[in-house]
Backbone bond lengths (Angstrom), bond angles and torsions (degrees), N, CA, C in turn:
res aa  C-N    CA-C-N  psi(-1)  N-CA   C-N-CA  omega(-1)  CA-C   N-CA-C  phi
1 M - - - 1.499 - - 1.455 110.11 -
2 D 1.382 117.38 151.23 1.404 121.03 -175.82 1.549 116.19 -100.59
3 A 1.366 117.35 4.26 1.463 118.81 176.61 1.435 112.87 -63.95
4 S 1.450 110.39 143.43 1.516 121.74 -178.97 1.440 106.62 -110.56
5 V 1.280 113.20 140.78 1.546 119.50 -175.73 1.489 106.33 -131.93
6 L 1.352 118.63 130.73 1.438 122.47 173.98 1.506 112.20 -105.29
7 I 1.307 118.80 121.28 1.476 120.10 -178.38 1.489 108.01 -102.54
8 V 1.437 112.75 125.28 1.503 120.00 -179.04 1.523 108.79 -116.26
9 D 1.407 115.63 109.29 1.465 121.20 177.58 1.566 104.59 -156.10
10 D 1.366 111.70 140.37 1.464 120.56 176.94 1.549 114.05 -73.17
11 D 1.257 114.34 -9.33 1.549 121.05 -173.14 1.591 104.34 -98.80
12 S 1.319 119.50 107.41 1.384 122.48 -175.77 1.607 114.94 -58.65
13 A 1.384 108.10 -36.61 1.574 112.10 178.68 1.477 111.60 -65.51
14 I 1.368 116.13 -37.75 1.483 116.79 -178.90 1.493 113.10 -67.03
15 R 1.430 114.34 -38.81 1.286 124.81 -177.63 1.644 109.17 -64.07
16 K 1.287 112.20 -43.03 1.466 118.48 -175.73 1.597 107.35 -68.68
17 S 1.320 117.55 -43.61 1.497 120.22 -173.40 1.482 110.03 -69.75
18 M 1.314 115.25 -35.86 1.500 118.88 178.44 1.515 108.44 -70.70
19 S 1.276 119.19 -43.70 1.440 125.15 -175.57 1.649 109.42 -65.42
20 D 1.239 113.51 -42.41 1.485 122.19 -178.11 1.584 105.27 -62.97
21 F 1.362 112.45 -48.08 1.435 114.93 -176.65 1.532 114.50 -65.74
22 L 1.275 116.53 -42.07 1.459 121.80 179.25 1.527 112.48 -66.13
23 E 1.295 115.51 -37.26 1.460 119.85 -173.52 1.631 100.19 -74.35
24 A 1.274 122.11 -41.25 1.468 124.09 178.76 1.578 108.79 -62.83
25 S 1.388 116.88 -23.04 1.445 117.74 179.13 1.569 113.60 -95.34
26 G 1.316 112.21 10.99 1.579 119.66 174.11 1.524 116.65 94.85
27 Y 1.413 115.10 10.79 1.438 113.29 175.61 1.450 111.73 -100.67
28 K 1.363 115.05 161.68 1.472 124.07 174.51 1.602 103.08 -92.35
29 S 1.394 111.77 135.09 1.458 113.97 175.65 1.396 118.68 -131.78
30 L 1.387 117.31 146.58 1.422 123.04 176.81 1.589 103.62 -124.57
31 H 1.267 117.69 161.34 1.522 115.87 178.27 1.526 109.46 -144.52
32 A 1.346 117.25 150.33 1.467 124.35 -179.40 1.500 106.33 -141.79
33 E 1.357 115.12 151.56 1.473 119.95 -178.52 1.459 117.98 -96.49
34 S 1.423 115.59 -6.31 1.415 123.01 -179.70 1.569 110.51 -148.71
35 G 1.286 116.54 171.23 1.489 120.59 175.48 1.465 110.01 -64.44
36 L 1.327 113.28 -49.69 1.463 116.24 -177.78 1.612 113.25 -57.03
37 N 1.298 117.76 -40.23 1.464 121.41 179.73 1.563 107.18 -70.10
38 A 1.271 117.94 -30.28 1.438 121.00 178.87 1.600 111.95 -73.61
39 L 1.324 117.24 -34.43 1.383 122.48 167.72 1.472 118.95 -63.98
40 E 1.267 115.83 -36.20 1.475 121.87 176.24 1.511 110.39 -68.62
41 L 1.339 117.68 -40.53 1.502 125.12 179.20 1.638 105.97 -64.03
42 L 1.234 115.11 -40.56 1.510 117.69 -175.83 1.487 112.18 -68.27
43 K 1.377 119.79 -25.89 1.406 123.73 174.44 1.645 112.09 -63.22
44 T 1.264 116.67 -27.79 1.374 121.13 -168.98 1.474 116.35 -120.56
45 H 1.280 117.82 -6.43 1.535 127.16 -177.05 1.528 111.90 -131.82
46 H 1.328 114.07 138.45 1.433 117.25 170.41 1.585 110.46 -78.94
47 V 1.271 115.01 131.12 1.412 117.73 179.72 1.467 109.45 -135.58
48 D 1.388 119.58 130.67 1.426 124.45 179.89 1.545 112.11 -83.51
49 V 1.365 116.31 -41.78 1.458 119.36 -179.47 1.503 108.77 -134.52
50 V 1.326 116.11 139.44 1.453 123.43 166.84 1.494 110.04 -108.04
51 I 1.385 115.61 125.92 1.458 119.28 172.90 1.460 109.78 -106.32
52 T 1.283 117.68 115.05 1.589 122.41 -174.27 1.329 113.47 -127.88
53 D 1.379 108.76 140.26 1.511 116.45 167.41 1.468 115.34 -74.83
54 I 1.238 119.46 146.39 1.535 117.22 176.18 1.497 115.87 -67.19
55 M 1.341 117.54 -44.71 1.370 119.94 179.78 1.563 115.22 -83.59
56 L 1.326 113.87 105.45 1.427 119.56 -175.57 1.481 111.85 -131.44
57 P 1.316 123.97 152.97 1.438 123.24 174.60 1.450 110.16 -66.73
58 G 1.379 115.86 137.44 1.488 119.15 -176.30 1.407 110.54 79.58
59 M 1.321 120.40 -114.76 1.447 118.93 -172.29 1.588 106.22 -84.82
60 S 1.285 116.00 158.25 1.461 122.04 -179.86 1.524 112.42 -83.85
61 G 1.321 119.13 163.08 1.369 120.22 175.55 1.528 116.38 -58.72
62 L 1.324 116.12 -33.09 1.477 121.95 178.18 1.532 110.91 -69.06
63 E 1.407 114.69 -38.86 1.511 119.43 177.31 1.440 106.37 -65.49
64 L 1.362 119.38 -44.07 1.521 122.27 179.15 1.557 109.77 -57.14
65 T 1.359 116.10 -43.47 1.475 121.03 -177.68 1.484 107.90 -59.61
66 D 1.352 117.11 -50.67 1.451 120.15 -178.63 1.461 113.88 -54.78
67 L 1.416 116.82 -46.67 1.423 117.34 177.25 1.578 115.77 -63.06
68 I 1.275 116.48 -40.81 1.452 124.84 -178.14 1.531 106.19 -60.03
69 K 1.345 121.29 -47.55 1.453 120.35 -174.11 1.535 111.81 -73.94
70 K 1.269 119.54 -16.86 1.382 122.40 179.63 1.579 109.64 -85.24
71 E 1.313 117.27 -26.83 1.418 122.60 -170.78 1.537 113.69 -110.10
72 Y 1.295 118.13 -28.75 1.492 121.51 -169.54 1.554 113.79 -130.41
73 D 1.286 111.89 151.05 1.470 118.09 173.16 1.510 109.45 -86.70
74 T 1.365 114.15 71.92 1.460 116.78 -172.39 1.506 107.98 -143.91
75 E 1.382 114.59 139.78 1.506 122.01 -173.85 1.656 100.73 -81.89
76 V 1.325 114.15 163.53 1.405 123.14 173.86 1.517 116.35 -137.90
77 I 1.243 116.77 125.17 1.520 119.03 170.19 1.524 110.83 -107.28
78 V 1.279 114.22 126.37 1.538 117.12 -174.56 1.554 105.67 -102.29
79 I 1.309 112.91 143.66 1.518 122.89 -177.93 1.482 104.47 -124.36
80 T 1.397 113.53 141.97 1.475 116.65 176.56 1.432 110.93 -155.16
81 G 1.329 117.50 144.79 1.506 119.91 168.28 1.512 113.51 -105.81
82 Y 1.275 115.47 9.48 1.488 123.27 -179.23 1.451 114.96 -108.13
83 S 1.367 117.85 65.15 1.407 123.02 -169.14 1.569 112.43 -62.26
84 D 1.185 117.21 -25.46 1.494 123.71 -177.99 1.602 109.84 -73.49
85 D 1.209 115.28 -29.87 1.458 119.01 -169.96 1.516 115.31 -96.56
86 Y 1.321 115.31 -26.04 1.452 119.99 -174.07 1.538 107.82 -135.09
87 S 1.378 121.72 144.58 1.277 122.51 -176.19 1.504 112.59 -126.94
88 Y 1.268 122.29 168.51 1.395 131.88 178.65 1.626 108.97 -49.64
89 V 1.416 109.84 -43.14 1.479 114.53 -174.79 1.468 112.18 -69.95
90 D 1.335 114.49 -28.05 1.430 120.17 -179.69 1.547 109.38 -62.78
91 A 1.421 110.11 -49.92 1.449 120.80 -174.91 1.543 109.93 -63.17
92 I 1.324 111.55 -54.49 1.475 116.36 178.36 1.488 118.08 -56.12
93 G 1.437 110.32 -38.17 1.411 114.16 174.77 1.475 115.94 -63.34
94 K 1.276 122.65 -20.20 1.465 123.42 175.24 1.490 110.77 -90.35
95 G 1.321 115.39 -3.59 1.508 117.98 176.58 1.480 116.85 106.17
96 A 1.340 116.46 11.71 1.494 121.78 -178.57 1.604 109.70 -72.36
97 S 1.266 111.07 145.44 1.502 114.11 176.96 1.486 116.15 -85.59
98 D 1.339 117.60 -20.31 1.435 122.76 175.83 1.560 109.28 -160.28
99 F 1.306 113.02 166.92 1.468 123.65 -170.31 1.534 109.08 -143.27
100 I 1.270 118.79 116.97 1.532 123.98 -172.08 1.545 105.56 -121.93
101 F 1.358 114.70 136.69 1.382 122.35 179.18 1.642 105.96 -99.99
102 K 1.328 109.72 139.51 1.564 116.42 173.17 1.528 106.25 -82.90
103 P 1.403 116.88 151.76 1.425 125.55 -5.99 1.611 112.36 -75.30
104 F 1.241 119.90 159.72 1.468 120.92 -178.30 1.544 105.19 -143.49
105 R 1.281 116.58 159.53 1.437 120.49 171.89 1.397 111.81 -92.53
106 L 1.260 123.66 146.60 1.488 124.61 -175.65 1.581 110.51 -66.87
107 E 1.302 115.72 -25.54 1.383 121.46 176.63 1.497 110.48 -66.35
108 E 1.294 116.46 -35.52 1.523 123.83 177.70 1.535 108.13 -68.43
109 L 1.281 115.14 -40.64 1.556 116.97 178.04 1.419 108.94 -67.17
110 L 1.312 122.62 -38.25 1.424 124.80 177.25 1.473 115.03 -61.06
111 L 1.392 116.66 -37.69 1.431 121.75 173.33 1.499 117.07 -68.42
112 R 1.432 113.15 -39.24 1.348 116.74 174.25 1.556 115.11 -66.50
113 L 1.363 113.43 -44.66 1.530 118.27 173.55 1.532 111.18 -50.74
114 G 1.391 115.75 -53.23 1.500 118.67 -179.78 1.498 111.76 -55.04
115 R 1.274 119.98 -40.46 1.455 123.91 179.83 1.547 110.34 -59.31
116 V 1.319 109.29 -53.30 1.513 116.28 -177.34 1.531 112.01 -59.10
117 L 1.265 115.14 -38.98 1.534 120.41 -179.64 1.585 107.05 -72.39
118 K 1.276 120.29 -39.70 1.399 120.78 177.11 1.572 113.06 -61.94
119 E 1.306 113.30 -42.04 1.499 117.43 175.72 1.343 113.75 -69.84
120 R 1.437 122.64 -33.13 1.374 122.43 169.93 1.579 119.42 -59.18
121 Q 1.290 110.09 -43.16 1.428 117.47 176.59 1.585 113.54 -67.57
122 Q 1.334 113.56 -37.21 1.479 115.55 172.64 1.433 115.27 -63.19
123 A 1.342 115.99 -36.88 1.426 118.14 175.91 1.499 113.90 -69.72
124 K 1.225 118.90 -34.57 1.467 119.71 173.95 1.477 112.16 -66.15
125 E 1.303 118.81 -42.86 1.396 123.33 179.25 1.587 109.75 -61.73
126 R 1.384 119.11 -40.42 1.451 121.66 176.57 1.568 109.23 -66.35
127 Y 1.226 116.63 -37.76 1.447 118.50 178.61 1.455 113.19 -63.18
128 M 1.380 116.04 -45.59 1.487 124.64 175.82 1.563 107.36 -56.86
129 L 1.319 115.62 -51.58 1.421 121.48 -176.55 1.581 112.55 -56.08
130 L 1.351 112.72 -47.32 1.384 116.88 178.09 1.492 114.81 -62.48
131 G 1.346 115.09 -33.45 1.507 121.93 175.80 1.479 109.84 -64.37
132 K 1.273 117.53 -47.07 1.492 121.74 179.01 1.480 113.73 -63.60
133 L 1.365 117.21 -37.39 1.426 125.90 176.56 1.587 109.17 -64.11
134 E 1.217 110.38 -48.23 1.512 117.09 179.74 1.551 110.33 -58.80
135 K 1.359 115.21 -45.71 1.479 123.54 -178.53 1.560 106.54 -59.60
136 L 1.321 112.19 -47.14 1.561 115.13 178.37 1.420 115.65 -56.31
137 A 1.386 113.44 -41.25 1.366 117.02 -177.03 1.523 116.96 -66.87
138 I 1.368 119.37 -21.39 1.432 126.79 178.08 1.474 119.59 -107.92
139 T 1.392 115.18 4.84 1.432 127.50 -167.02 1.510 111.48 -115.05
140 D 1.309 121.90 128.90 1.446 127.53 166.56 1.509 111.20 -67.45
141 S 1.343 121.67 117.69 1.467 118.15 -171.40 1.476 112.89 -72.72
142 L 1.265 121.66 -19.70 1.457 127.23 -178.37 1.544 108.94 -78.98
143 T 1.351 118.44 -61.44 1.403 124.83 -174.07 1.469 114.37 -87.64
144 T 1.327 122.37 -15.09 1.382 129.65 -168.44 1.396 116.27 61.41
145 L 1.263 122.98 6.26 1.521 127.20 169.17 1.559 109.55 -74.80
146 Y 1.338 115.06 168.94 1.388 115.37 178.11 1.475 104.76 -69.88
147 N 1.434 114.79 159.72 1.485 122.85 172.19 1.465 117.82 -88.26
148 S 1.227 115.84 -179.13 1.476 120.73 -171.52 1.542 113.30 -71.19
149 R 1.430 111.83 -32.79 1.514 115.27 178.07 1.516 108.38 -67.74
150 H 1.325 120.57 -35.54 1.413 119.63 178.01 1.462 108.07 -71.14
151 F 1.341 122.02 -34.57 1.483 118.41 -178.41 1.523 110.42 -60.38
152 Y 1.247 121.80 -37.86 1.420 123.11 -177.40 1.614 113.24 -69.23
153 A 1.371 111.84 -35.18 1.483 118.52 174.26 1.510 114.28 -70.73
154 Q 1.352 112.33 -43.42 1.443 117.85 177.62 1.520 112.66 -63.65
155 L 1.342 114.10 -45.59 1.392 118.35 -172.88 1.615 109.19 -65.74
156 E 1.337 121.50 -34.91 1.422 122.72 171.87 1.514 112.55 -62.05
157 I 1.313 120.04 -38.19 1.466 123.59 177.05 1.519 110.29 -65.27
158 E 1.351 117.90 -41.33 1.436 122.12 -176.80 1.572 110.89 -75.97
159 L 1.341 118.91 -29.70 1.431 120.44 175.98 1.563 110.09 -71.29
160 D 1.329 112.58 -36.19 1.412 113.44 -178.74 1.584 113.36 -70.84
161 R 1.290 112.55 -36.55 1.523 118.54 167.48 1.462 115.98 -59.00
162 A 1.301 114.12 -48.26 1.493 118.57 179.13 1.468 114.97 -59.39
163 N 1.391 115.74 -39.63 1.406 119.36 177.17 1.573 113.83 -71.80
164 R 1.304 116.15 -42.57 1.421 120.52 176.71 1.527 118.19 -57.65
165 Y 1.416 112.13 -43.90 1.503 117.58 -179.19 1.497 113.05 -106.52
166 R 1.388 116.27 13.47 1.484 116.93 -177.96 1.543 116.17 47.70
167 R 1.242 114.61 41.98 1.449 121.71 179.65 1.540 110.85 -98.12
168 P 1.321 118.42 156.40 1.518 121.97 -178.58 1.501 105.41 -77.05
169 L 1.416 113.30 153.89 1.358 116.41 175.10 1.704 105.88 -155.03
170 S 1.285 110.40 130.82 1.579 115.06 178.70 1.492 113.32 -119.65
171 L 1.352 110.86 166.22 1.419 118.43 -174.99 1.470 111.39 -138.01
172 L 1.293 125.91 126.41 1.497 128.99 176.33 1.588 106.56 -108.32
173 F 1.312 111.76 138.80 1.472 122.23 165.60 1.529 107.75 -119.02
174 L 1.369 118.31 132.70 1.316 127.52 -169.72 1.583 107.93 -128.82
175 D 1.377 115.38 138.73 1.451 119.82 178.54 1.633 110.14 -141.20
176 I 1.256 114.25 130.70 1.527 119.94 -178.78 1.628 102.28 -69.94
177 D 1.301 116.66 133.29 1.370 125.14 178.36 1.546 111.26 -78.16
178 H 1.305 118.61 133.70 1.413 122.63 177.74 1.475 114.32 49.28
179 F 1.374 117.42 41.54 1.427 119.50 -172.75 1.632 107.90 -74.35
180 K 1.152 120.09 -31.17 1.481 123.82 177.33 1.588 106.63 -60.60
181 N 1.263 117.14 -44.97 1.464 117.55 -176.47 1.668 110.05 -65.19
182 F 1.256 107.92 -37.76 1.589 111.83 172.99 1.452 111.28 -56.03
183 N 1.352 116.40 -53.05 1.422 121.16 -174.03 1.570 111.88 -61.75
184 D 1.385 111.92 -43.34 1.529 119.87 176.62 1.541 113.89 -59.30
185 A 1.347 115.45 -33.59 1.457 121.27 -173.79 1.570 105.37 -87.38
186 Y 1.263 121.82 -41.40 1.522 121.79 -176.74 1.448 118.09 -113.85
187 G 1.290 123.42 -6.25 1.332 124.33 -176.70 1.548 119.27 98.99
188 H 1.153 119.78 163.54 1.563 122.93 -176.90 1.482 112.34 -77.25
189 L 1.269 117.89 -27.38 1.415 121.86 177.73 1.589 112.60 -66.09
190 E 1.302 113.61 -40.98 1.472 121.49 172.90 1.496 108.98 -67.95
191 G 1.340 116.46 -36.36 1.469 121.34 -178.52 1.501 111.56 -66.82
192 D 1.387 114.59 -34.82 1.422 119.43 171.66 1.430 119.09 -66.97
193 K 1.380 115.73 -33.29 1.441 118.04 170.28 1.475 116.47 -64.02
194 V 1.291 114.80 -32.07 1.533 124.04 175.64 1.598 108.04 -65.76
195 L 1.295 113.24 -49.02 1.537 117.76 178.73 1.571 111.48 -58.63
196 F 1.351 117.81 -43.64 1.369 121.23 -178.35 1.456 112.92 -65.73
197 R 1.446 114.46 -42.78 1.432 117.03 177.30 1.521 117.74 -65.27
198 I 1.401 116.27 -37.69 1.389 125.23 -179.86 1.634 105.36 -63.06
199 G 1.349 114.31 -42.25 1.419 118.40 176.29 1.572 114.72 -56.91
200 Q 1.301 111.59 -35.23 1.521 116.86 -179.69 1.582 106.90 -74.44
201 I 1.318 117.73 -45.18 1.499 121.72 179.54 1.488 107.53 -55.23
202 I 1.337 118.32 -49.82 1.538 123.65 -177.11 1.528 109.19 -54.26
203 N 1.388 115.20 -50.92 1.448 120.71 -178.43 1.599 110.70 -62.93
204 S 1.221 119.01 -34.38 1.504 125.11 -175.21 1.545 105.41 -71.78
205 C 1.213 121.75 -16.87 1.538 129.03 -176.08 1.538 112.62 -96.08
206 L 1.367 116.83 -11.07 1.415 122.80 -166.81 1.566 110.90 -105.03
207 R 1.394 114.49 160.32 1.445 120.20 170.07 1.608 108.86 -93.85
208 I 1.283 111.61 164.82 1.479 117.97 178.71 1.551 111.80 -48.81
209 M 1.269 116.35 -43.20 1.502 123.71 -173.70 1.565 110.08 -67.07
210 D 1.257 117.98 -33.14 1.478 125.38 179.61 1.457 112.46 -64.15
211 S 1.356 118.82 151.65 1.497 119.69 173.68 1.578 106.31 -134.22
212 A 1.358 115.06 135.31 1.367 125.75 177.14 1.583 111.07 -106.02
213 H 1.258 121.10 143.14 1.451 125.62 -177.43 1.510 112.97 -140.73
214 R 1.258 113.15 138.09 1.499 116.17 169.98 1.579 104.24 -79.40
215 Y 1.292 116.82 121.52 1.485 117.29 -179.50 1.343 113.56 -89.78
216 G 1.351 118.29 -23.76 1.389 119.02 177.39 1.580 108.36 153.11
217 G 1.418 116.15 135.03 1.375 117.94 172.61 1.709 104.96 66.03
218 E 1.339 114.33 -124.58 1.429 121.99 177.45 1.466 112.18 -102.27
219 E 1.304 119.46 20.28 1.340 119.17 -174.96 1.631 112.10 -109.95
220 F 1.337 118.39 143.54 1.405 121.52 -176.18 1.500 111.10 -132.80
221 T 1.378 119.70 153.03 1.331 123.14 177.38 1.556 109.79 -125.65
222 I 1.257 122.08 147.83 1.556 126.04 172.86 1.455 113.87 -134.35
223 I 1.326 113.40 114.99 1.483 117.88 174.13 1.569 109.89 -86.23
224 L 1.271 111.33 125.64 1.586 119.93 -176.95 1.544 108.83 -117.06
225 P 1.373 118.20 91.29 1.468 123.10 172.39 1.512 109.46 -64.61
226 E 1.381 114.90 158.10 1.465 119.72 177.58 1.440 115.66 47.83
227 T 1.454 114.01 41.60 1.450 121.12 -171.67 1.531 108.83 -138.15
228 N 1.254 122.77 120.16 1.442 123.32 173.40 1.535 111.82 -83.14
229 G 1.225 119.26 175.41 1.431 127.44 -173.15 1.510 111.49 -60.50
230 R 1.291 116.04 -45.11 1.553 121.52 -176.18 1.553 106.45 -61.23
231 K 1.407 113.72 -50.73 1.474 118.58 -176.62 1.602 108.74 -60.95
232 A 1.343 115.05 -37.50 1.420 115.92 -176.18 1.558 110.52 -69.84
233 V 1.250 115.76 -34.53 1.498 124.59 170.42 1.559 107.71 -53.09
234 N 1.338 118.42 -49.87 1.413 123.99 -176.93 1.534 111.38 -61.82
235 V 1.253 115.08 -38.92 1.539 124.14 177.39 1.518 108.29 -60.75
236 G 1.377 115.73 -45.97 1.381 121.92 -177.38 1.526 106.58 -66.96
237 K 1.223 122.09 -35.09 1.473 126.40 -175.40 1.607 104.27 -65.18
238 R 1.265 114.82 -49.43 1.387 121.57 -177.23 1.581 109.38 -55.90
239 I 1.336 116.36 -54.18 1.469 123.29 178.87 1.476 111.76 -56.94
240 R 1.416 115.77 -47.22 1.518 119.55 -178.77 1.640 110.21 -61.46
241 S 1.347 112.23 -45.57 1.425 113.38 179.78 1.569 116.16 -66.28
242 A 1.266 114.34 -40.30 1.480 119.05 176.50 1.546 112.29 -63.85
243 T 1.347 115.96 -34.68 1.524 118.37 178.11 1.455 110.56 -70.49
244 E 1.289 118.88 -45.68 1.463 123.89 179.74 1.524 109.83 -59.18
245 A 1.337 119.81 -37.88 1.430 119.85 -177.40 1.544 114.80 -79.30
246 E 1.359 116.68 -4.93 1.445 121.32 -178.64 1.468 108.70 -80.98
247 I 1.341 113.11 138.44 1.542 119.19 -174.94 1.612 103.36 -117.17
248 F 1.433 112.54 127.24 1.372 118.57 174.71 1.485 114.87 -107.67
249 Y 1.189 122.95 156.14 1.520 127.96 179.01 1.492 110.19 -123.36
250 P 1.289 116.49 76.77 1.456 121.86 -177.34 1.519 114.89 -68.77
251 L 1.368 117.34 -22.68 1.477 127.00 -179.67 1.564 105.91 -139.62
252 P 1.373 115.00 150.66 1.406 116.32 175.33 1.619 116.49 -56.93
253 G 1.335 112.81 123.31 1.368 118.29 -172.83 1.511 121.07 76.96
254 K 1.317 112.58 0.56 1.523 123.16 -178.22 1.492 109.60 -102.08
255 M 1.354 120.72 120.70 1.391 123.67 174.40 1.572 109.86 -104.74
256 A 1.297 115.13 144.60 1.491 121.45 -174.90 1.566 105.93 -144.44
257 N 1.325 109.70 146.61 1.467 118.56 172.70 1.516 109.18 -122.08
258 V 1.306 116.66 155.10 1.420 120.57 172.13 1.584 106.73 -130.17
259 T 1.423 118.85 156.97 1.332 123.88 176.92 1.454 111.47 -128.24
260 I 1.370 120.18 164.86 1.434 122.10 178.68 1.492 109.38 -131.62
261 S 1.393 111.54 144.19 1.413 119.29 168.50 1.576 113.31 -95.59
262 I 1.349 117.82 139.62 1.459 116.89 -172.71 1.556 107.67 -131.26
263 G 1.296 110.04 142.95 1.428 117.79 170.98 1.490 115.51 -122.24
264 A 1.353 118.21 133.01 1.424 122.81 -172.84 1.468 111.96 -124.80
265 T 1.255 117.28 142.88 1.487 125.05 178.34 1.492 113.05 -148.30
266 Q 1.365 118.11 155.70 1.455 121.99 172.74 1.499 108.51 -111.19
267 Y 1.269 107.54 144.51 1.526 118.75 176.47 1.444 111.95 -66.98
268 S 1.327 121.85 135.58 1.518 127.05 173.65 1.553 104.20 -107.53
269 F 1.312 115.07 122.36 1.423 120.00 -172.70 1.553 115.25 -45.91
270 N 1.218 114.97 132.32 1.511 129.67 171.90 1.547 107.96 67.92
271 E 1.324 118.11 17.23 1.500 120.59 173.68 1.537 108.30 -70.79
272 D 1.257 116.75 162.62 1.388 126.53 176.73 1.508 112.47 -69.25
273 T 1.258 120.10 134.00 1.521 125.89 -176.20 1.566 107.90 -61.28
274 T 1.280 121.67 -42.11 1.394 117.47 176.37 1.460 120.03 -64.94
275 G 1.386 112.34 -31.97 1.455 115.05 172.79 1.423 115.49 -61.31
276 L 1.416 119.55 -41.87 1.484 130.14 177.49 1.597 107.60 -53.97
277 I 1.365 110.87 -53.56 1.528 116.48 -174.23 1.505 107.82 -67.14
278 Q 1.295 122.86 -41.25 1.301 123.35 -175.72 1.559 114.70 -71.28
279 R 1.371 113.49 -27.67 1.510 119.76 170.96 1.625 111.14 -71.12
280 A 1.198 117.82 -41.76 1.480 123.91 177.15 1.583 106.16 -57.45
281 D 1.294 116.76 -50.89 1.403 127.28 -173.57 1.617 106.17 -63.31
282 K 1.323 115.37 -44.71 1.358 118.10 178.21 1.539 114.22 -66.99
283 A 1.278 118.64 -35.48 1.470 120.70 174.23 1.489 110.79 -62.62
284 M 1.304 116.36 -38.94 1.529 124.09 176.37 1.609 106.99 -56.64
285 Y 1.285 115.05 -49.08 1.487 114.66 -178.26 1.408 115.36 -73.24
286 L 1.353 121.22 -18.37 1.413 127.48 168.80 1.602 109.32 -62.42
287 S 1.296 118.34 -40.75 1.393 128.07 176.59 1.528 108.12 -62.01
288 K 1.328 116.63 -47.20 1.606 122.57 174.05 1.402 108.61 -55.70
289 Q 1.286 116.99 -55.25 1.485 118.46 -176.08 1.498 117.83 -65.04
290 N 1.251 119.91 -23.11 1.480 125.64 175.18 1.440 113.95 -97.82
291 G 1.277 121.19 27.32 1.424 118.01 168.64 1.610 112.96 112.67
292 R 1.226 118.92 -9.65 1.513 123.76 179.37 1.534 108.96 73.07
293 N 1.345 114.49 179.61 1.483 120.45 176.03 1.429 113.89 50.01
294 R 1.400 118.88 49.73 1.326 123.65 -168.75 1.660 105.41 -153.56
295 V 1.327 116.76 163.84 1.383 124.39 167.05 1.504 113.01 -111.20
296 S 1.275 118.09 126.56 1.504 124.50 176.88 1.554 105.90 -114.76
297 F 1.393 110.78 141.21 1.427 119.59 176.23 1.442 112.17 -116.16
298 L 1.312 119.39 139.70 1.483 125.95 174.65 1.464 112.33 -134.24
299 Y 1.274 114.54 120.70 1.545 121.29 172.78 1.480 109.95 -117.85
300 K 1.213 117.56 109.04 1.563 116.81 -171.65 1.417 114.57 54.76
301 E 1.350 116.30 -115.37 1.519 121.34 -173.70 1.583 106.89 -102.80
302 K 1.387 118.84 5.60 1.503 120.03 179.86 1.499 107.91 -98.68
303 S 1.298 117.95 149.51 1.432 121.12 176.49 1.479 112.20 -142.42
304 E 1.315 120.99 153.12 1.428 123.58 -176.89 1.501 100.52 -151.25
305 Q 1.359 118.67 135.00 1.344 127.48 176.98 1.647 104.29 -105.19
306 V 1.363 113.47 125.99 1.353 117.71 -178.01 1.583 106.41 -121.42
307 K 1.330 122.06 130.93 1.434 129.74 175.46 1.424 109.74 -118.40
308 S 1.375 118.41 124.44 1.492 118.71 177.99 1.545 106.64 -124.25
């Protein structure tokens, strides 16, 4: 097994006996004679579990436990021979995973260590599962972009930040042109391939701080923090151009292209969220009305059609 254990005890004989036993049982072991020495080792070594005596020179084992749990992803087993002075509640209150009274058999320590490591692994698996479930809840399964529910939540966060720091924020709405005709001609499976690829193209044109969402059907939205309207139009141009250049093969020997219509707008501080979304949507329909495959910009009552 690959688990690493740090033994902290000021008695060298105890340190050695515990270390020898754990290594014979398949663990990697380190040892320190004080809390300060243990903290120095933790700076440079990965440790899964610290086994510490309570009575140490300098800081106590409980103080060491408290510091470890604040700074490191490491479990702690506390050992004491002073049952009248310290309790299980004291140790657990500092973050310890287990508490053992002296004298104890090394086989008992091995069992306790195995249980702590098993619970540690189970906690990590639960954390990973929760992370996956959370990602599934906000991700569109086809395009792997964020979904529309996440769009509204993220937009509120970005609007609040833009208002607080008076920073620019822009929004893009995108729609695939004549997508129904493509599906009717080649089938929904080929249409899904187009949606997936456009999701990839969109992501390739964005920064880490930007967020792209599948709004519904063949519509997409992009939130652009720290971006004014002119720069948002440039982002839209890149996406439009890259999409137009993409070649699809919906049938053997058959090449096809798709285009997108894009609407862009810049947020006006403290304006209504609905108004911002409606303006971006209206800008997108301006692109549709003016021939498709273009970027249109709307800022309040001003409009400008841009073709690249």
